[in-house]
N, C-alpha and C positions, 0 to 999 in steps of 0.2 A: 379720128385717130384710131378708131378700132377699140375693141374690148380691152379692159385692164389699162386704158390709156397708152396703147402702145399697138406695133405691128406684130405680124407673126413670120416666121420662118418655117417652111415645110420641106423636110429633106425626104424625098420619094425614093425608095429602093426597089419598089415592086411596080411601078407604073400606074398606083391607084388612085392619084389624086384626080379629082373630077371638078373643074372650075365651075361647071354647070350647076353641081351640088351647092357650092359655096353661094352661087348667085341666088339660087331657090331660097336658101337659108336667110340670106340678107333680106330678101323681099318679104319674108315672113316676119321680120322684126322691124319693117319700115325703113330699111337702110338702102342706100343706093348700091346696087349690085357691083357696079364698075369700080366704085370707090372701095368696097369691100375687097375686091380682086387685087387693087393697087397696093393693099395694105398687107399683102402675103407676098413674100419673098419665096419663090418656088425653085426648088433644084432637083434634078433627077441625077440620082448616084449610079454610076456604072458599074463599079466594083467596090470591094471594101476599102481599097487604097483612096480612091476618089471620094467615098464616104466620109473618110478621115479628113482628107483636104478640104472638103466642104464646110467642116467646122472652122478652119482657118479663114475662109471667105465669110463665113457667118460672123465671126468675131470684128472682121473688117467694116463690115456694114452696119454692126450694132454699135460700133464706136461712132457713126456718123448719125444715127437716128435713134428713137427710143422704140425697142422692141420689148414685148411682154411674154412671148411664147415661142418656143421651139418645138417642133413636132418632128419626130423621126419615124417613118412609116416604111419598113420595120427595121429596127436596130440590129437584127441578127441575120436576116434573110442573105445579104451579100457575102458575110463571113462564112454563112453555111455553105454557100456554093464556091466560095473562092477556096476554103479549105476543107477537103473531104477526106473521110477515113480516119482512123484511129491514129495514124501516123503524123497526121497534121492537127490533131486535136489541141495538143499544148501550144502550138503556134496560135491557132485560131483564138484561144481563150485570152492568150496574151494581147493580141491585136484587139480583140474585142473590149478587153478591159481597159486598154490604152485609149480607144474610143469613148468609153463611157467615163473615164477620169476627165478627158476633155470636155465633155458635155458637161460634167459637174462643175468644172473650172469656169465656163462660159456662164452657167446659172448663178453662180456666186459673185463673179466679177461684174455681171451686167443685170443682175437681179431678175432674170427671166425665169418663168416656170418651164419645165421641160416634160414633154409627154412622150413616151416612146411606145411603139407596139412591138409585139414579139409574136413568133410563130410557136406553136405547141406540136408535139409528136405524141403518138401513142406510147404508153409507158408499159412496156413488156413485164415490169415487175409488178404492176397493179392487179389486183383482183379483178377478174372478169365481170365480177357482179358489182362492182364499185361504181359509185354515182358518176364519177369522172374518171376515165382510165387515160387521161393524157397529162403530159408534163410539159413546162415551158422549156424552150431551147435557151442555151446560155448558162444553165446551172447557177451556181453560187455567184458567179460574177455578174449577172444580172440581178439577182436577188440583192446583193450587198450594195448594188448601185442605185437601187429603187427605193424611195421612201415609203410609197403606197403602191401596192400591186392589185390590180383589179382583174378578174376573170371575166370575160364576156362569153356567152354562149346563146345558140338559138333556142328559140321557145316554138311556140305555134305562130304560123304566119308570118307577120312582120315584127312580132314581139321578140325580146331579147331579155336575158337575165345577166345583171352584173353583181358579181360577187366581191366584197371586200376581202381580198385573199390574204393580205399582210399589210399591217399599218401600225404605226407606232401609237396613233392618237384615235384610231376609229376601231370599234369592235367588229369582228367578222359578222357580215350580214349580206342579205340580197335585196335588190332593186330591180324590179320589172319595169321595162320601157318599151317603147316601138320606134322603128325607124320608118319615116314617111319622106315623101317628096320635100317636105318642110323642114327636116332635120329630126332631132329627138323630140318625142313627145310621149305622153301617157300611155301605157299599155292599153290594147284594146282587147276585149273579151273574146 
């Protein structure tokens, strides 16, 4: 049936989904790669309107079968390109907020976990000597719609650092890990 005894929905806004990676990770855990792929409903969103429409399609398929996870990679990318400039900022935030509210409703109605990725931009207001002078896209709308926010950044080689940025139940902390052909693994020296 898949992890958490359910299937996954993957909404891809940037063309970053790689079935081969999922197959490699399935093999690492002794799973049949073909069955692992069958348990992921994949959709490529073409614009922000289509991204919102995909949530309606997701509700329809979740009513037919047990799903445990919805991934949206990236939640903000298409809103950012469809609504440009300060003049459209208000409309962009309103549409993004609507999308996030629909995601929350799906999570509550079907008991699924939701994992969204987001883009970051340089923060011109940050001090140049700050450890991280980036800020997430979407502002407070993304912040308020998220229960736990993580910040991922590159370290040396294949290593990455995950920081618990904001969580009601977890303290702020860092975790080092690596990304290999088999998925996430312990950080290398």
